[in-house]
C-alpha positions as CSV (number, residue, x, y, z in Angstrom):
1,M,72.6,72.1,82.2
2,R,72.1,75.1,80.4
3,A,74.5,78.0,79.3
4,S,73.9,81.6,79.6
5,H,74.2,84.2,77.0
6,L,77.7,84.8,78.2
7,D,78.9,81.2,78.0
8,R,77.5,80.9,74.3
9,E,78.2,84.2,72.6
10,G,80.7,85.8,75.1
11,P,84.5,86.7,74.4
12,D,86.6,83.6,73.5
13,N,88.8,82.5,76.5
14,P,91.9,80.4,75.2
15,F,91.3,78.1,78.0
16,P,87.5,77.6,78.7
17,G,87.9,75.5,81.4
18,R,85.9,71.9,82.1
19,Q,82.8,73.6,83.6
20,A,82.2,76.1,80.3
21,L,82.8,73.0,78.1
22,E,80.3,70.8,79.9
23,R,77.6,73.8,79.5
24,R,78.4,74.1,76.0
25,L,78.1,70.4,75.2
26,D,75.3,69.8,77.9
27,R,77.3,66.5,79.4
28,A,79.7,65.8,81.9
29,L,83.3,65.5,81.1
30,P,84.8,63.7,84.4
31,H,88.3,63.0,82.6
32,Q,90.3,66.3,82.7
33,L,93.5,65.9,80.9
34,G,94.2,69.0,79.4
35,S,94.7,71.9,81.9
36,N,98.0,70.8,83.8
37,E,96.4,71.4,87.1
38,G,97.9,69.7,90.0
39,L,94.7,67.5,90.2
40,D,96.8,64.4,91.7
41,M,98.5,66.4,94.3
42,P,97.9,64.8,97.8
43,H,97.7,68.0,99.7
44,Q,98.2,66.0,102.9
45,A,99.4,69.2,105.0
46,L,96.6,71.2,103.5
47,T,94.0,68.8,104.3
48,E,95.2,68.5,107.7
49,A,95.3,72.4,108.0
50,L,92.2,73.2,106.4
51,G,90.2,70.0,105.9
52,A,89.6,67.9,102.8
53,P,87.0,70.2,100.9
54,V,89.2,73.2,100.6
55,A,92.1,70.9,99.4
56,E,89.8,69.3,97.0
57,L,88.9,72.8,95.6
58,A,92.6,74.0,95.8
59,R,93.6,71.7,93.2
60,A,91.5,73.0,90.2
61,Y,90.6,76.5,88.8
62,G,87.5,77.9,89.4
63,D,84.6,78.4,86.9
64,A,85.9,81.2,84.4
65,Q,82.3,82.4,84.1
66,A,81.1,82.0,87.5
67,F,78.0,80.2,86.1
68,E,76.5,78.8,89.3
69,L,77.2,81.7,91.3
70,R,75.8,84.2,88.8
71,Q,72.4,81.9,89.0
72,R,72.4,82.3,92.3
73,L,73.0,86.0,92.8
74,A,70.6,86.7,90.0
75,R,67.8,85.0,91.9
76,H,69.0,86.7,95.4
77,L,68.9,90.1,93.2
78,M,66.0,89.5,90.7
79,A,68.4,90.4,87.9
80,S,69.5,88.6,84.6
81,P,72.7,86.6,85.0
82,D,73.6,88.3,81.8
83,A,74.0,91.5,83.7
84,L,76.5,90.3,86.2
85,L,80.2,89.6,86.3
86,V,82.1,88.2,88.9
87,D,85.7,89.1,89.6
88,A,88.4,89.2,92.3
89,G,86.7,91.9,94.7
90,A,85.7,95.3,94.2
91,D,89.4,96.4,93.9
92,S,89.8,94.2,90.7
93,L,86.7,95.5,89.2
94,I,87.9,98.9,89.5
95,A,91.0,98.0,87.7
96,L,88.9,96.0,85.0
97,T,86.4,99.0,84.5
98,L,89.4,101.3,84.0
99,R,91.0,99.1,81.4
100,A,87.9,98.4,79.6
101,L,86.5,101.9,79.4
102,C,89.5,104.3,79.6
103,D,92.5,104.8,77.3
104,T,95.8,106.4,78.5
105,G,95.5,110.0,78.8
106,T,91.9,110.2,79.3
107,T,90.7,112.1,81.9
108,V,88.5,110.6,84.9
109,I,86.5,112.2,87.8
110,T,86.5,111.4,91.6
111,S,85.9,113.0,95.0
112,A,88.9,114.4,96.7
113,G,89.8,111.9,99.3
114,T,87.1,109.3,98.7
115,Y,88.2,105.5,98.5
116,P,92.1,105.7,97.5
117,T,92.1,102.6,95.3
118,F,90.6,104.3,92.6
119,R,93.2,107.1,92.4
120,Y,95.9,104.2,92.6
121,F,94.5,102.4,89.8
122,A,93.6,105.3,87.7
123,E,97.0,106.9,87.9
124,G,98.8,103.6,87.3
125,H,96.6,103.3,84.2
126,G,97.9,106.9,82.8
127,C,94.6,108.7,83.2
128,R,94.5,111.9,84.0
129,L,92.4,112.2,87.4
130,V,90.5,115.3,88.5
131,E,89.3,115.6,91.8
132,V,86.3,117.8,93.2
133,A,85.7,118.7,96.9
134,Y,83.1,117.1,99.1
135,H,80.1,119.0,100.3
136,R,81.0,120.1,103.9
137,A,78.1,121.5,106.2
138,P,77.4,121.0,109.7
139,G,76.6,117.2,110.2
140,I,77.2,116.6,106.6
141,L,80.2,115.3,104.4
142,A,78.9,114.3,101.1
143,P,80.2,113.8,97.6
144,D,79.1,116.9,95.8
145,V,76.9,115.4,92.8
146,D,76.6,118.7,90.9
147,A,80.2,119.3,91.3
148,L,80.9,115.9,89.6
149,V,78.9,116.7,86.6
150,Q,80.4,119.9,86.0
151,A,83.8,118.5,86.2
152,A,82.9,115.9,83.8
153,W,81.7,118.1,81.1
154,L,84.7,120.7,81.9
155,H,87.1,118.2,81.4
156,H,85.5,115.8,78.7
157,A,85.9,112.9,81.2
158,R,85.4,109.3,80.1
159,L,84.5,108.2,83.7
160,V,83.3,109.3,87.2
161,Y,83.9,107.2,90.3
162,L,81.4,107.5,93.2
163,A,81.3,105.2,96.0
164,N,77.8,105.1,97.4
165,P,77.5,104.8,100.4
166,D,80.9,106.5,100.6
167,N,83.8,105.6,102.0
168,P,85.3,107.2,104.3
169,S,82.4,109.7,105.1
170,G,79.6,106.7,105.4
171,H,77.4,109.2,103.5
172,C,74.6,107.8,101.4
173,L,73.1,109.5,98.4
174,S,69.3,108.8,97.7
175,D,68.7,106.9,94.5
176,A,67.0,110.3,93.0
177,D,70.7,111.7,93.5
178,I,72.2,108.8,91.6
179,A,69.7,109.2,88.8
180,Q,70.4,112.9,88.3
181,L,74.1,112.2,88.1
182,V,73.8,109.6,85.6
183,A,71.1,111.7,83.3
184,N,73.2,114.8,83.5
185,L,76.8,113.2,82.6
186,P,78.3,113.6,79.1
187,P,77.0,111.3,76.8
188,T,80.4,109.4,76.3
189,C,81.2,109.4,80.2
190,H,80.5,106.3,82.1
191,L,79.8,106.0,86.0
192,L,81.4,103.6,87.9
193,L,79.4,103.2,91.1
194,D,81.1,101.4,93.9
195,E,78.3,99.9,96.1
196,A,80.5,97.8,98.4
197,Y,78.3,99.0,101.7
198,H,75.2,98.8,99.6
199,E,73.8,96.1,102.0
200,F,74.0,98.5,104.9
201,R,71.8,101.1,103.4
202,P,68.6,101.8,105.3
203,A,66.5,101.0,102.2
204,P,68.8,99.3,99.4
205,G,66.7,99.7,96.2
206,D,66.8,97.5,93.4
207,S,69.9,95.9,91.6
208,A,68.7,96.9,88.0
209,P,71.3,97.6,85.5
210,M,71.6,101.2,84.6
211,A,72.9,102.3,80.7
212,G,76.4,103.6,81.1
213,V,77.0,102.9,84.7
214,V,79.1,99.8,86.2
215,R,77.8,99.2,89.6
216,L,80.3,97.1,91.5
217,R,79.5,95.1,94.8
218,T,81.4,92.7,96.9
219,F,81.5,89.9,99.3
220,S,84.1,91.4,101.7
221,K,81.9,93.3,103.9
222,A,78.4,92.1,104.7
223,H,79.3,88.5,103.7
224,G,82.4,88.3,105.7
225,L,84.9,87.1,102.9
226,A,87.3,89.9,102.5
227,G,90.3,87.0,102.7
228,L,88.9,85.4,99.7
229,R,88.7,88.2,97.2
230,I,85.4,88.0,95.4
231,G,82.8,90.7,93.8
232,Y,80.7,91.4,91.0
233,A,79.5,94.0,88.5
234,I,76.1,95.0,87.6
235,A,76.0,96.7,84.2
236,P,74.0,96.1,80.7
237,P,75.5,93.0,78.9
238,E,76.9,94.9,76.0
239,L,78.8,96.9,78.9
240,L,79.9,93.6,80.4
241,A,80.9,92.3,77.2
242,V,83.5,94.8,77.0
243,M,85.1,94.1,80.4
244,Y,85.1,90.5,79.3
245,K,87.3,91.0,76.5
246,V,90.0,92.5,79.0
247,R,89.4,90.5,82.6
248,I,92.0,88.0,84.0
249,H,89.9,84.7,83.2
250,Y,90.5,82.7,86.5
251,A,91.3,85.6,88.8
252,V,88.9,84.2,91.3
253,S,89.8,81.1,93.1
254,S,87.5,78.1,93.3
255,V,87.4,78.2,97.0
256,A,86.1,82.0,96.7
257,L,83.4,80.9,94.2
258,A,82.6,78.0,96.6
259,A,82.1,80.1,99.4
260,A,80.5,83.0,97.7
261,E,77.6,80.3,96.9
262,V,77.4,78.7,100.4
263,V,76.9,82.3,102.1
264,L,74.1,83.2,99.3
265,A,72.5,79.9,100.2
266,H,72.3,81.0,103.9
267,I,71.3,84.6,103.2
268,D,69.3,84.7,106.4
269,E,72.7,84.6,108.3
270,V,73.9,87.4,106.3
271,E,70.7,89.5,107.0
272,E,71.2,89.0,110.6
273,H,74.8,89.9,110.5
274,V,74.1,93.1,108.6
275,Q,71.4,94.1,111.4
276,A,73.6,93.2,114.1
277,V,76.4,95.4,112.7
278,I,74.0,98.3,112.1
279,E,72.9,98.1,115.7
280,R,76.5,98.1,116.8
281,R,77.1,101.2,114.6
282,E,74.3,103.2,116.0
283,R,75.4,102.2,119.8
284,L,79.1,103.3,118.8
285,A,77.8,106.4,117.6
286,V,75.9,107.2,120.7
287,Q,78.9,106.3,122.7
288,L,81.3,108.9,120.8
289,L,78.9,111.5,120.8
290,Q,78.6,111.0,124.7
291,R,82.4,111.7,124.6
292,G,82.2,114.9,122.6
293,A,82.9,113.9,119.0
294,E,81.4,114.8,116.0
295,V,79.8,111.9,114.4
296,L,78.7,112.0,110.8
297,P,75.7,109.9,109.7
298,S,76.7,106.6,108.4
299,A,74.8,104.1,106.2
300,T,77.9,101.6,106.4
301,N,79.6,99.1,108.7
302,F,81.5,102.0,110.5
303,V,81.5,105.3,112.1
304,T,83.2,108.4,110.7
305,L,84.2,111.5,113.3
306,R,85.0,114.5,112.2
307,M,88.0,116.4,114.3
308,A,88.5,119.9,115.2
309,D,91.5,119.7,112.4
310,A,94.0,117.1,110.9
311,E,96.4,118.0,113.9
312,Q,93.9,116.8,116.2
313,A,92.9,113.7,114.2
314,L,96.8,112.6,113.8
315,K,97.1,113.1,117.6
316,A,94.1,110.9,118.4
317,Q,95.4,108.2,115.7
318,K,98.7,108.1,117.4
319,A,97.5,108.0,120.9
320,L,95.2,105.0,119.6
321,L,98.0,103.2,118.2
322,A,99.9,103.6,121.3
323,D,97.3,101.5,123.2
324,G,97.3,99.0,120.4
325,V,94.0,100.2,118.8
326,I,93.9,100.8,114.8
327,V,91.6,103.5,113.3
328,H,91.7,104.7,109.9
329,R,92.9,108.3,108.9
330,P,92.4,108.7,105.1
331,P,95.9,109.9,103.5
332,H,94.1,112.6,101.6
333,P,94.9,116.0,102.8
334,A,91.3,117.2,102.0
335,L,89.8,114.5,104.6
336,A,92.7,114.4,106.9
337,D,90.4,115.8,109.9
338,I,88.5,112.5,109.9
339,L,88.7,109.1,111.7
340,R,87.1,106.0,110.9
341,I,86.3,103.3,113.3
342,S,84.7,100.0,112.3
343,A,81.6,99.0,113.8
344,V,83.0,95.5,115.2
345,E,81.9,94.5,119.1
346,N,85.5,95.1,120.2
347,A,85.0,98.9,119.5
348,L,82.5,99.1,122.3
349,A,84.6,97.7,125.0
350,S,84.4,100.0,127.8
351,D,88.0,101.3,127.6
352,R,89.0,100.5,124.1
353,L,88.7,104.3,122.9
354,T,90.0,106.0,126.1
355,A,92.7,107.7,124.2
356,L,90.6,109.1,121.7
357,E,88.4,110.6,124.5
358,N,91.4,111.8,126.3
359,V,92.2,113.7,123.1
360,L,88.6,114.9,122.7
361,Q,88.5,116.4,125.9
362,R,91.9,118.3,125.8
């Protein structure tokens, strides 16, 4: 039993927890009398509904340092555990990054219409949000790297947010594009690189920490754990140390930690699932092309359509809802002309998207 750098020297946790104490003392501590958890709760109903292992995990806080999960992640990613921070999903990591790096009133930059939770948290944190337009061309809807860099310098930004692959366009910038962006940002500006769809890229690349960059990933998409809220950041240890100072120590449940360890231990199943999703995505894209839709290239687990205009997109969304079918139309007016459809088997049913086809043919 050996503690990592973060366990030995990281910011103090007023309630370090049994697992951290055992690592620090290098011995088992079987008698937990200090945490006021419901360790003697019978959980009869929970055991009957969800099983004894879940009931057992639910009684206790998880490991605040996510030590075992970071070790397993490090082996899988060929990275250092000290470059990893586990938190309650990518959304929580977005909020944590803003809390750690941005004071109230500082400027942050993003693309107009990208993943809206960043805007929600940035404005809630009191930041000044500056948006730049996507690059639009036939067959292309992509974040504009040059425009993001220019805005960062012009507005003295503290943080730039970029989803890659992008949500909701599905576009994937190359590693060279990302390197160009990082190299050209102001020296006091960080990049928040949201890689929630990383596993669906055609060439995922490495997972090395980058100076001045917080990389976010999640277990919600490729790993199928959206309901458990767990994800992780990759960043230099000195940058993670700042984030550890302001994080919620026990935001990740013991159930989520255990589930993440299980899926990583069976990574072949995850990889098979990813390949199945990619195959469905391509089949769905072909079906939609045959129905007259403009289908944008996607490196995610969804397909994005660009409609003639926002009015047609809204009409299609309403027609699908009338048939009981939910698709996503971004709330931002800059991207109101697109629809996002998840590449699940249900989307490929012969009559599932008939309402969309009817709108396209009018």
